[in-house]
C-alpha positions as CSV (number, residue, x, y, z in Angstrom):
1,M,0.0,0.0,0.0
2,I,1.3,3.4,-1.0
3,Q,1.8,5.6,2.1
4,N,3.1,8.9,0.7
5,D,3.8,10.9,-2.4
6,Q,7.4,9.6,-2.7
7,E,6.1,6.0,-2.8
8,L,3.5,7.2,-5.3
9,A,6.2,8.5,-7.6
10,V,8.3,5.3,-7.3
11,T,5.2,3.2,-8.1
12,R,4.3,5.3,-11.1
13,E,7.9,4.9,-12.4
14,R,7.7,1.2,-12.0
15,I,4.4,1.1,-13.9
16,S,5.9,3.0,-16.7
17,Y,8.9,0.7,-16.8
18,F,6.7,-2.4,-16.9
19,L,4.5,-0.9,-19.6
20,D,7.5,-0.2,-21.8
21,L,8.7,-3.8,-21.2
22,L,5.3,-5.1,-22.2
23,A,5.5,-3.1,-25.4
24,R,8.9,-4.5,-26.2
25,L,7.7,-8.1,-25.4
26,R,4.7,-7.6,-27.7
27,V,7.0,-7.0,-30.6
28,S,9.8,-9.5,-29.8
29,S,7.7,-12.5,-28.6
30,R,6.1,-15.1,-30.8
31,P,2.2,-14.7,-30.7
32,E,1.7,-18.1,-29.1
33,E,4.2,-17.2,-26.3
34,L,3.0,-13.7,-25.6
35,P,0.3,-14.5,-23.0
36,F,2.8,-16.6,-21.0
37,V,5.6,-14.1,-21.3
38,T,3.5,-11.1,-20.3
39,S,1.0,-12.4,-17.8
40,G,3.2,-11.8,-14.7
41,Y,4.1,-8.3,-15.8
42,R,0.5,-7.5,-16.6
43,A,-0.7,-8.7,-13.2
44,E,2.0,-6.6,-11.5
45,V,0.9,-3.5,-13.4
46,E,-2.7,-4.1,-12.6
47,R,-1.8,-4.5,-8.9
48,M,0.3,-1.3,-8.8
49,Q,-2.4,0.7,-10.7
50,R,-5.0,-0.3,-8.1
51,E,-2.6,0.9,-5.3
52,V,-2.1,4.2,-7.1
53,L,-5.9,4.7,-7.5
54,D,-6.5,3.7,-3.9
55,Y,-3.9,6.3,-2.8
56,L,-5.2,9.0,-5.1
57,T,-8.8,8.6,-4.0
58,R,-8.1,8.8,-0.3
59,P,-8.4,12.2,1.4
60,A,-5.1,14.1,1.6
61,Q,-5.4,14.3,5.4
62,A,-5.5,10.5,5.6
63,T,-2.4,10.2,3.5
64,A,-0.5,12.9,5.4
65,K,-1.1,11.3,8.7
66,A,-0.1,7.8,7.5
67,G,3.3,9.1,6.2
Protein backbone atom coordinates (compact mmCIF):
# COMPACT_ATOMS: atom_id res chain seq x y z
CA MET A 1 0.00 0.00 0.00
CA ILE A 2 1.30 3.42 -0.96
CA GLN A 3 1.81 5.60 2.13
CA ASN A 4 3.08 8.93 0.74
CA ASP A 5 3.80 10.94 -2.40
CA GLN A 6 7.36 9.60 -2.68
CA GLU A 7 6.08 6.03 -2.79
CA LEU A 8 3.48 7.17 -5.32
CA ALA A 9 6.20 8.54 -7.59
CA VAL A 10 8.26 5.34 -7.35
CA THR A 11 5.22 3.19 -8.09
CA ARG A 12 4.31 5.29 -11.11
CA GLU A 13 7.89 4.93 -12.42
CA ARG A 14 7.68 1.15 -11.98
CA ILE A 15 4.36 1.07 -13.85
CA SER A 16 5.92 3.02 -16.70
CA TYR A 17 8.91 0.67 -16.81
CA PHE A 18 6.70 -2.43 -16.93
CA LEU A 19 4.46 -0.92 -19.63
CA ASP A 20 7.53 -0.21 -21.76
CA LEU A 21 8.70 -3.76 -21.18
CA LEU A 22 5.32 -5.13 -22.22
CA ALA A 23 5.46 -3.06 -25.41
CA ARG A 24 8.87 -4.52 -26.25
CA LEU A 25 7.74 -8.06 -25.45
CA ARG A 26 4.71 -7.62 -27.69
CA VAL A 27 7.03 -7.00 -30.63
CA SER A 28 9.77 -9.49 -29.79
CA SER A 29 7.75 -12.51 -28.62
CA ARG A 30 6.05 -15.08 -30.80
CA PRO A 31 2.25 -14.71 -30.74
CA GLU A 32 1.72 -18.09 -29.11
CA GLU A 33 4.22 -17.22 -26.35
CA LEU A 34 2.97 -13.70 -25.63
CA PRO A 35 0.31 -14.55 -23.01
CA PHE A 36 2.80 -16.63 -21.03
CA VAL A 37 5.64 -14.11 -21.27
CA THR A 38 3.51 -11.11 -20.32
CA SER A 39 1.03 -12.44 -17.77
CA GLY A 40 3.18 -11.79 -14.70
CA TYR A 41 4.08 -8.26 -15.77
CA ARG A 42 0.45 -7.51 -16.56
CA ALA A 43 -0.68 -8.72 -13.15
CA GLU A 44 1.96 -6.57 -11.46
CA VAL A 45 0.93 -3.48 -13.45
CA GLU A 46 -2.71 -4.05 -12.56
CA ARG A 47 -1.83 -4.47 -8.87
CA MET A 48 0.25 -1.28 -8.82
CA GLN A 49 -2.42 0.68 -10.70
CA ARG A 50 -4.97 -0.34 -8.06
CA GLU A 51 -2.61 0.88 -5.34
CA VAL A 52 -2.15 4.20 -7.14
CA LEU A 53 -5.89 4.67 -7.54
CA ASP A 54 -6.52 3.72 -3.91
CA TYR A 55 -3.94 6.28 -2.77
CA LEU A 56 -5.20 9.04 -5.06
CA THR A 57 -8.81 8.59 -4.00
CA ARG A 58 -8.11 8.79 -0.25
CA PRO A 59 -8.44 12.19 1.41
CA ALA A 60 -5.13 14.07 1.59
CA GLN A 61 -5.43 14.32 5.38
CA ALA A 62 -5.49 10.52 5.64
CA THR A 63 -2.37 10.16 3.51
CA ALA A 64 -0.49 12.91 5.37
CA LYS A 65 -1.12 11.27 8.75
CA ALA A 66 -0.10 7.85 7.45
CA GLY A 67 3.27 9.13 6.17
